N, C-alpha and C positions, 0 to 999 in steps of 0.2 A: 802466236798465242793459242793455237788450237792443237798443239801436240798431245795434250791430254783431253779427255772427254769432259766437257763442261755442260751442265744441264741448264734448263730454263730457270731453275731455282735461283741461279746467280743474279737474275734480273729483278728479284723482288716480286711483290704481288700488289694487286689492286682489286677492288670489288665493283663489279657491274651489278648494281642493286645488291642483292644478297648472294651473288655468285662470285666467288674469289677466283681470280685468274692470275697466272704468272704474266709479268709485263712483256715478255717476248712470246708472241703467239705465232701463228702461221696463216698466211694469206693463200687461198686456194686458186686465185685467178690464173696462175701459170700452169696449173696441173693438167688441164685437159689437152694441151697442145705444146709443141715445141715452137719456138719463134714467137711472133707477135700474138697477143691475146685479143679477144673480142673482135676478131675480123672473120669475114666469110672465108671458106676454103682453107682454114688453118690446118696445119699438119697434126693429126692426132698423136698424142704421146703414147708410148708403150704402156699398156695398162699395168703390167706387173711393176714397172718402175714407179708409176704414180702411186700405186698401193703401197709399195715398199717405203716410199718417202713419207707418206702419211703415218704409217706404223712406226717408223723411226722417230718422227716428230714426237709422238706420244711417249715412246721409250725415253726420249730426252727430256721429258717433263713438260712438254708443251700441253696446255689444257685450254687453249683459246684458239679456235679455228674460225677464220672469216671466209665466207663463201657467198654464193648467189646462184639462183636458178639460171641466170643469163651467162654464167661462166661455163661455156661449152664449146666444143669443136665437133666436126663430124666424128661420130662414134664415141665421143667421150663427154661426160658431164661431171663437173666438179662435185656436185652433191651426191651423185650416184657412186663416184669413186670413194667419197668419204664414207658412205654407207657400207660399201663393199669392204673397205679396209678396216673399219673401226667398230662396226656393229657386232655384237651388243656393245653400246658405248660405255666407256668408263664413267663411274658416277660423278667424277669431278670435271668431265669434259664439257666445255661451254662452246656451243656453235652459234655464231652470229651470222645472220644472212641479211640481204638487202632486197627491198621491193621498190617498185616504181618503174624502172626501165624494163623493157622486154625485147626479145629478138625473135624473129620468125625462124622457121626450120632451116633456112639457108644461112642464118647468122646475121641478117640485116636488122638494124634497129627499128623498133616500132615506137609509136607515140607513147609517152609515159602514161602509166595507168592512172585513171581517176579514182575517186572514192569507191565507186561501184565495182571496179575491177581488181581492187587490192586483195579482197578475200580470195579470189581465184589464184593470185600469185602466192599468197600465204599457203593455200592448200597444196599448190604445186611443190613448194619447198618441203612441206610436211611429207608428201608422197615420196619425193626423191630421197629424202634423208631417212625415211622410215621412222618418223617420230610422231607422237600424238600431240606435241606442243613444240614451239620454237623458243629457245632460250632468250635470244635477243633478235629483234627485227629492226633494221635501220630503214627509214624512209629516205630514199635517194631523191634529191631535189635538183631541178634545173631552173635557174633564174631566181628572181627575188620576190615573186608573187606570194600571196598568202598560201600557207600550207595547212591551215586549220581544218578544212574539210577532209583532206586526205589523212592527216594525222588523227583526226577524230575517228575515221573509219578503222584505223589500226587500234586505237584505244578501245573501241567496241570489241574487237577480236581479243584484245588483252583481257577485258572483263569476262569474255566468254571462255577463257582458259586456253585459247589456241596459242597465245604469246605470253611469255613471262615478263619480259622487259622490252622497252622501246628505246630506239636511238634515232639519230639523224645523220645524213651524209650530204656533203656539199652544200652547207647552209651558212647563213649569215648570223651574227649575234641577234638581230631582230627576229629572224625566223626561229631561233632557239627559244627566245622569250615567248613568242607566240605559241610554240608547241608546248612549252612548260605550263602554259595556262590551260592546256587541254588535258595533259597527262604527264606523269614523271618521265624524265629523259635521263638515261644512264650513260650515254656516250654520244660523242660527235666525231664523225669520220670525215675529215677534209684533207685535201692535198697539202702536204707540208714536209719540209726537210731542210737540210743545209742548202742555202741559196734557192730554196723553193718556197715562194709565198711568204717572205718576211713580213708582209702586211698582216699575217695571221698571228703574229707574236702576242699581241694584246688579247686576242680571242683565246689563244691557248691558255694564257694565265687566267683569264676570266672563267673558263671551264673548270679549272682546278679550284678556284675560289667557290664555285657552286657545287663542288663535289662530283663533277661530271668527268668521265674519262674522255681524253682527247686521243683519237686513234688515227695517226697520219697514214695516208696511202701515197705510194710512189716516193717514199722517203729515200729509197736506194736508187731507184731508176731515175729520179729527178726529172729533167726535161725529156728523158727517153720515154716516160709514161708507160703505156701498155706495150711498147715495143722493146722494153728492157733497158738496162743500164747502158750508158754510153761508155766508150773506152777511156775518154779523157776525164780526169778529175782535177779540180783546182790544185795548184801546187801546195797550198796550205793543208788540204786534206791528205795529200800524198806524204807531206812532211810528218804529220802526226802519225799516220799509219806506219811509216818507216821507224819512227822513234819507239813504237810499241810492238814492232814485229807483227803488225796486224794488216788487214786488207782495208782499202778505202771503204768498202761496203760495211765492214765492222765499225769503222770510225763513224760513218753516217748513222748507224743504228745506235751506237753508244751516245752520240751527241743528242739524238732524238730522245733517248731515255732521260738524259740530264735536263730536259726542258721542264720537268716536274714529275713528282711521284705518280701523278694521274695520267701521264702520257704512256700509251701502250704501243708496242711495235708489232707489226704483222708482216714481216718480210716473207715473200713467197718464192718458191723455187721448185723445180722438178728434179734437181740434182742432189743426191744424198750428201756429197761433200760440201756443197754450198749450204745445205740445211745445217750441218754441224757447225760450220763457220758462223752462220747467222746466229744460231743459238748461243755460241760461245761469246758473241759480242756483249752479252749481258754481264760478263765479268770484266770487261775492259773499263778501267778507271782512268778517266781523262783528268789531267792536271789543270790547275787554274790557267797555266800558260797555254795548254792545248785549247781550252775553251775560249780563251781570248782570241786566239788565232782563228779558230773555226767560226766564232761569232763575227769576226771581220769578214770572212768569206761569205757568211750568210747575209750580212747587211749590204754587201756590195751588189746584191741582186735587187735591192729596194727599187721599186718602180719598174722592174724588168718584166 
């Protein structure tokens, strides 16, 4: 299905607050390295290749890029690659970043930032991206404890003009409700995909009912997570892919988009051919029979 060039416009649009984005975006986690992401001693990706992929994504109509200051390998930083490739930024480009986690210079994880440390993380993203404000900042959360103090610190930076919109990552419905009592939330970014966290189905629907974008991560990689997609896909996924002349990754993206008009996809890659294939998935129209089969695959992971 990718013999002709298909742009991100085929996926439709959604608004993050007042910022309209196409529903297929680009995740920058895989850009700084080849192989596993977010690990010490990762192998840096060729800079020219990373820059070319980013520029090609924008040429294909992608106007939503997801990144973070902790996306880096030795010699490469996702934010600085974005700045190098795309500045001066197109007027319609929306860059979403995450704060909360941090890594030391060797790539090892640090304790998550408290309220007093979040401003420094926001300012680091601003510096790396060459921006005077951040379009969307997601607070990444670990655990189910209260996030009000941390989200409140970001809300103050929003009031100060450093952040335009706020979102959340890795949260529960209760935490979303707690955050919304502090400041508006435009998106939730949780792990989700075919056979990945089917327990999130109700939360996905609830976000749509509240007008909040749901932005799954690892929807292609599934159980592979930061290490990338595994070679084996469920027979049902392969069957649908074969019927449409598509790849299993494209089927995963298309299924994700069918979960609701508020669901956005942010597949990431450092490979130009994979980029075009991912974007083209926005034009894949799954039939009712396809969806029934894929939903069965999805539900089989319940409790897993």
